[in-house]
N, C-alpha and C positions, 0 to 999 in steps of 0.2 A: 547496568545493561538493561535496556527496556525490551520487552518481548510482547508482541500483540498478535491476536488472531480475532479480527472483528472487534466486538466490544470487550472481549476477554483480554485483560492486560496484566502483565507481571513486571516487577522490577527486581532484578537480582543484583545485590551489591556486596562488596567486601566490608564486613563489620570490623574485623580485627585480623591481625596476622602475626605469626611467630616464625621462627626459622623453618619449622616443619609442618605447620598447620594454618589453615585459613578458617575463619568463622564467617560463613555466608548467611546473609539475610535475604529472604524472599518476601516481597509484599505483593498483595493482590487486591484488585478492586472488589472482588467477590470472595466470600468465604470458601476455603478449600477443604475438601474431605481428606486429602492425603497429598503429600509432597515427598519426592525421592530425589536425591542428588548423588552424582558420582563423578569421578575424574577419570579421563582417558588420556594416558601418556603414551609415548612412543612404544614402550615395551611393557606397559602395565595397564590393565583395564580393571579398575576396582568395581565391585558390585555396588549398585546404587544403594544408598542408605537412607532410611527415613529421616525426614526433617521433623522438628517438633514445633507445634503452634505455641506462640508466646502468650496467648490469652484466649478467652472464650470466643472472640470474634472469628478466629481461624483465618485471619487475613495477613498475619505476619508470622513467618516461620524461620527457624534458625537451625544451623547444623555446622559442626566443626568437621573439616575434611583434611586428610593428610595431603600435603603438597610440598615437593622438594624444589620447586622452581623450574621444572622442565619446560623448555620452549616447545611450542606446538601442542601443548596440552589442551584438552577440551573439557568442558563441563557438560554432562548429560543431566537433563532435568525431566521429570515426569510429574505431573500434577493431576489430581482429580477434583473437578468442581461440577456441581449440578449433574452428577452421574456421567459426565464426559471426561475422557482422559486426553491430556495435551502433552506433547513431547517437544523438547527443544535440545539442540546441541549447539553450544556456544564456545567459540575460541576464548581462551583465558587472557587475551590481550588487554581487556578492560581492567584486569587486576593491577597491571603496571609492575615496575621493578622495585619501587621503593617500599620500605616498611611503613606500616600505618599504626603501629602500637607505641 
């Protein structure tokens, strides 16, 4: 899933999947100061959790999130880069129904 706001670009993708958990990878053209991710399902809205940078460039971030496969779920994302905060809400349709592990 590609997200863009002017020159600011992010790519959110599924890195791995189990029965109850997704590992999400976020990549950015620019270093990020912070990234938060959460899932919004029909009857549950989890608090956003911090993602972790995978290296010193702070351009690739990872996070495991609980997910039971609810249809209609959304991912909420907030990132900080260059002292600006960007928000996105993305339907989880790009996750697909098949397992990737």
